[in-house]
N, C-alpha and C positions, 0 to 999 in steps of 0.2 A: 241590535240584531231585530228583526220584527218578524216574527213566525207567520205560518201559512192561515190566510181568513181572518186577518185581524180586521178591526173597523176601527179609526179613528177619526171621527169627528169634530169642528168648530161650528158646530152648530146646531140649532134646533127650533122648535115653533112653539110659541107661547098657548096657553088653553085659555080662549073665552067664550062661555059658555052661549049658545044658540048662532055661535060664526061660523063658517066654512073653514074647512082646513087651509084654504085658500085664503081666508082672509085676517089669517091666523099672524101675529107680528113672526119674523125671522128673530133669534135671540143668538150673538157669537161672539166668541171667544176665542182665542189663540189657543191652539194644543205645541208644549213644547217636550222633545224627546231628547235627555241628552245623552254626552258622548259616553260608550259602551253600554246600554241600556237596552237588556233584554226583554221580549214580550215573548210569549209563548203563544202559540196557537190558540187563535179563536177568541183573542183578546178584544175587547169593549173597551175605548178611553174616549170619554163624554169633553165637550168642549169645554176649556179653561185649565186644561189638569197640566199641570207639570210633572214630567217625570225624571229625575235627577241621575245625575251621572250613575252609571254603572250598578242602578236601580233593576232589577229583575221580577218581573210579573208572569205570576203561573198562569198556566194555560186555563181559555174560558172565564177568565176575573173580567169583571168588568170596574173598571177603575174611574169613578165618581169625584174623587177628590187627589189632591195633590200628593205625591211617591218620594218621600226624601232620598239624596242619593244615597245611594248602599245598601238601600234598605229591600228586603225580600216582600210582597206583597202578594195575596192570594185570596180567591172568594168574589163574593157576589153579595156585598160591593166588596170593592178587594180591601182589606185590611193590613198591618204589618205584621208578618209570622216570625219575622228575623230579617238579619243584618249578615250581609256578606262581611266574614272575618277581614278579607286583603280588602286592602279599599281601591285597590289597583280596577282602573276602567278598559282593562283589557278584552277585546272583544273574542278570543279563546282562551278559556279557564286555563289551557296547558302555561299559555303565557306569562299566568301572575305568579310573580315569587313566593 
């Protein structure tokens, strides 16, 4: 589930002093979002990040590194604050064991 106003990007630009933004190189890396992962509202996911199956990303977090399966992350930058007790990746909490 991806909440409202999330920003997921697979690229950004480099920086070389004295060059215009249009002259900066693009740097790309794929983003992977696992099965049953939840992204709260206004989450930003940067290039090259993998969010594991069943992971939960708190609202407003900025994900700059990989998130393990079933981890709960929040903050800027996102840090692990817990783990889901049930490893089920059901998209509806009521459907979990």
